[in-house]
N, C-alpha and C positions, 0 to 999 in steps of 0.2 A: 301679511303672510310671512314677513321677515322678522325674526327676533334679534334685537340688538343687545349684546352682552355689555356689561359695565366696562369690560376691557377695551371696547371700541370695535369689536368684531360683530359683523352682521351675518349670521349664518341661519339659513332656513333649516328647520328640523327635517331629518331624512324622510320621515313618513309623508310629510306635506310635500316635500320635493318630488317624491315618487309619484304622488297623485297628480301633481302639476305636470310632470313629464308625460304621464299617460294622457292627460287632457290635451296637451300640446300635440302629441302624436295623433290623437283622434281628429283634432281640427285640421292638421296637415293632410290627413287622409281624405277628409271631406273636400278641402280645397283642391286636392289632386283629382278627385272624382269630378268636380264641377269643371275643372280645366280640360280634362280628357273627354268627358261626356257631357257637354253643356246642354244637350237636348234631353238628357235622361233625368226624370224626376227623382228627387231624393225623398226617401220615406219620411212621413211626417214626424215620427218619434225620433228619428236620427237628426232631422233638421232642428227639432226642439232642443235636443241635447247639445247640438252645435251652438245654437243661439245662447244656451245657458253657460257653456264653457268658454266661448270666445272672449266675453268681457273680462273674465277672471284672468286669462292669459295677458290680455292687453293691460289690465291694471297692474299685474306683476311686472311686466316690462317697464311700464312707466315708473313704478316704485324703484326698480333697480337703477334706472337712469337717474332718477332724482337723488338717490343715495350716492351715486358716483359723482354727480355734479356738486353735491354738498362737500365733497372732499377735494374738489379742484383747487389748485393754488390760485391766489389772487392774481388776476391778469392786469398788466399795465403796459402802456406803449413804451418800448425800450428806448432809453436815451444813453448817450455815451457815459454820463455820470452814473447811471444805474448798473453799468457793467463793471465798474471798479470794485475790486476785491472779490469778485465771483470767479469760480472756476470756468474754464472754457466750456465744459459740459453743461453747466447750469445756464450759461449765456446762450448756448446753442439751443437748449430746450425751450427757453423763454422766447427766443427769436423764432423758432419753429412754430410755437403756439400762436404767436402774433401773425405769422404768415398764413398758417392753416386756417385761422379764424377768418382772415380776409378772403381766402380761396373758397371757403364755405358759402360765401355770398356772391361768388362770381359764376357766370354760366360756363363752367369748364366741362360739363358732362353733356356733350352734344347739344349745347345751347341751354341747358338747364343747370340751375344752381344745386349743389349737394343738399342744402337745407330744404329746397323745394321737393326733394325726393325722400323726405322724411328721415334724412340722415342726421345724426347728432355727433358732434366732435366733443370728446371729453379728455381734458388734460389730467394726467395721473401724477400725484406727488412723487418727487424723487425719493428713492429709498423705500417706497411702499412695496408690498408683495407683488402687485401687478407689474410695477416697474422692474422689479428683479427678474421677472420671467419674460421681459422683453416688450412691455407695453408702456412706452412713454405717453402714448395717446391711444384712445379707442375711438373707432368710428362705428356707431351703433345704428341699426335700422330700428326706429321706434315702433314699427308695425310688426316685423317678424322676430325681433330680438337678436338677429344675427349681428355679429361684430367681427372686426379685424383689429389687430394690434399694430400700432405704428411704433417703430423704434428709430429715433433720430440720432444721427451720428455725423461726425466730421470726416469720417472715412467709410469706404465701402466695407460691408460686413459679409458679403456673399461667400468669401473664401475662408471664413473663420469657423467653419464647421457648424454653422447654425442650421437648425432644422428648417424645412421648407416653409412652414407657416410663419416663422420669424423672418426668413429671408424676403418673403413676399411683402412684408410691411416695413422694410428698411427704407428710410428717406435720408439722404446724405448730401453734403456739399463739401467736397475736399478742399475748396478754396475759402471756406468760411473763416478759419483762423487767420489766414493771410489778409483777407479783406477787412476783418475786424481790426487787426493791428495796423495795417497800412492806411486804411481809408475811413475807419470809424463804423459805427453800428448802422448808420443809414445805408452805406454802400453794401455792407454785409447782408442786410435785410433784402435789398433790391436783388442782389445776386442769388440769395437763397430762394426767393420766390421764382426766379427764372429757372433755377435748377430743378426744383421739386414740383413745379406746376403740373407737368405731364405725369410725373410719377404718382402724385396724389390723386389725379383723376383716375388713373388705372386702379389704384387701391380702392377708391370709392366704388368702382364698378365691380370689384371682387366681393363686396359685402353680400350681394344677393346669393352668391354660391358658397359663402364661407361655411365650413363645417362647425364653426363655433357659434354658440348662441347663449343668451342669458337665462334660458329656461333649463337647458340640460346641464349647464355649468354654474354652480354657485360661486360667483366671483369673490376672490378674497378681499373684502373691504375692511381694512384695519386702520387703526390710527398710527401705525408704524410708518414714519417718514423721516428722511434725512439719513445721514451716514450712521449706520449702526455702531461701527467702531468708535466714531466720535462721541456718540451718546454714552457708550460704555466707559470711555476714558473720562468723560465729564463726571460721571458718577464716582469713579475711583478717585478723582482729584478733589472731590468735595471734602473739605476739612472737618466740618461739623459732623460728629458721628451719627447723631439722630437724623439729621437731614440726609446724610449719605445712605443710611439704612432705608429711609422712606423712598428716596429716589431709586435705589436698587430694586426695591419691591415693585415699584410702579413700572420700571423698565422690564423687569422679569415678566410681569403680567402682560405687557405689550408684546414681548417677543413670543411668549407662550401663545397668545392670541393669533399672532401672525403665523406661527408654525401650524397651529390647528387649522387656520383658514386655508393655508397652502395644502395641507394634507387632504382636506375636504375637496379642494379644487382638483387635485390629482386623482382622488377616488372617483369624482364625478367624470373626469376624462376617461378613466378606465371603463366605467359603465357606459358612457356615451360611445366609446369606441366599439364596444360589443353591439350596441343598438344599431349603429349605422352599418356595421358589417352584416348584421342580420337582415338589414333592409337592402343589401346588395350594393351599398356604396363603399366598395372596397378601397378605392383611392382615398376617400375621406377618412376611413378608419386608420389607414397608414399615416396620414398627416397628423391626426390626433395622437396616435401612439408615439410618433417622433417627438412631438412637443412635450408630452408627459415624460418620456424617457430623458429628454434633455433637462427638464426641471429636476428630476431625481438624481441623474448621474452626471449631468453636465456634458453629455455626448449626444450626437445625432445618430440615429439608427442608420441613416443613409451612408455616412462615411466614417462614423465612429471617431471623428476628430473632436478634441476637447474644446468646449467653449471657454476660452481663457478668462473672460470677464465674469461669467456667472456660473462657473463650474459647480454643479451640484447644489442648486439653491436650497433644496430640502436639507441636504447634509450641512450646508453653511448655517442655516437657521438652527438646526439641531445642535450644532457645536456651540453657537452663541447662547442658546437656551441652557445647555449643560453648564457652561461657564458661569452664567448669571445665577443659576440654581445653587452652584457651589459658593458663589460670592455672597448671595443672600443668606445661606446657611451659616457661613463663616461670620458674617456680621451679627447674626442673631446669637451665635455662640459667644462672641465677644461681649455682646450686651448682657447675656446671662452671667458671664464671669464677672463683669463689672458690677452688676447688682449684688452678686455673692460677696465680692470684696467689700462693698459698701456695708452690707449686712454684718460681716465679720468685724469690720472696723467699729461700727456702732455698738456691737455686742461687747467688744473689748473696752470701749470707753465707759459703758455702763458698769462693767464689773471692776473697773480700775478704782 
């Protein structure tokens, strides 16, 4: 169902996505009927259509989860040695991943393990598009496709003007940096688990009612990861002209793919917002609109305060794309001038 471009972006064509959303809505309606009227018989043709469409939806959810898992960073048990040379944010994210994977196997949900409730934890590469919009981790229900985004931090982000969907997924330990410096990674991990244990359980319980799902929203799965500014500077610093030009073209393609994927994600949120509003889920439509608005403008509709970390992700990527487009064109122009000089020199040598 998903087509994967050579640039690393996996985007489902709009026509197929529309059909899938319609099938999903149909199946949701049947589920609702069976729950509200368990004794009422469903028409044979309707039941047959349900049986035909439900496996397609389940297969798509499984495909999306598999694609996301394929992009997960390599997970290792953190040691003090492995934290050397890494930023605090990177260490915090790796530590949170280790703690959350452990909690997924513990009975933190009224005696049940999150993994036994068909929940899947997915770590998102730093610098990727999902990470930019507030998803260090995703918790996905592999039956319904509903998901929540988790944003790990060393400080509380509730007062930073984040929209409510992002606020709900923030997990933080204000003492993580202190524990790491003073007592080492072992103590920091122990403290982190104690702090986020209850918070993570509440987030897992929110998945069933989350307005976000992998059917309505084509998640931006791109190969873009790491600090974009660092990648651009690395290209600029390349001394060999041919290598620099090739690297610039590859990075330009990756940024273009990321921007396209983000644009599709925002477009899907706008359509999804209209759908849930039409279904009478007014509050959900507001939550989705807030998230979309914050991605585009860097502001929350609720209080219009700027998100200082990710102000206008769409504008940020557009700016970097324009910069790399200009850089690539400049490099190509230099290459053409260089070939022209070589040709003129060769012509002069022949006529001399």
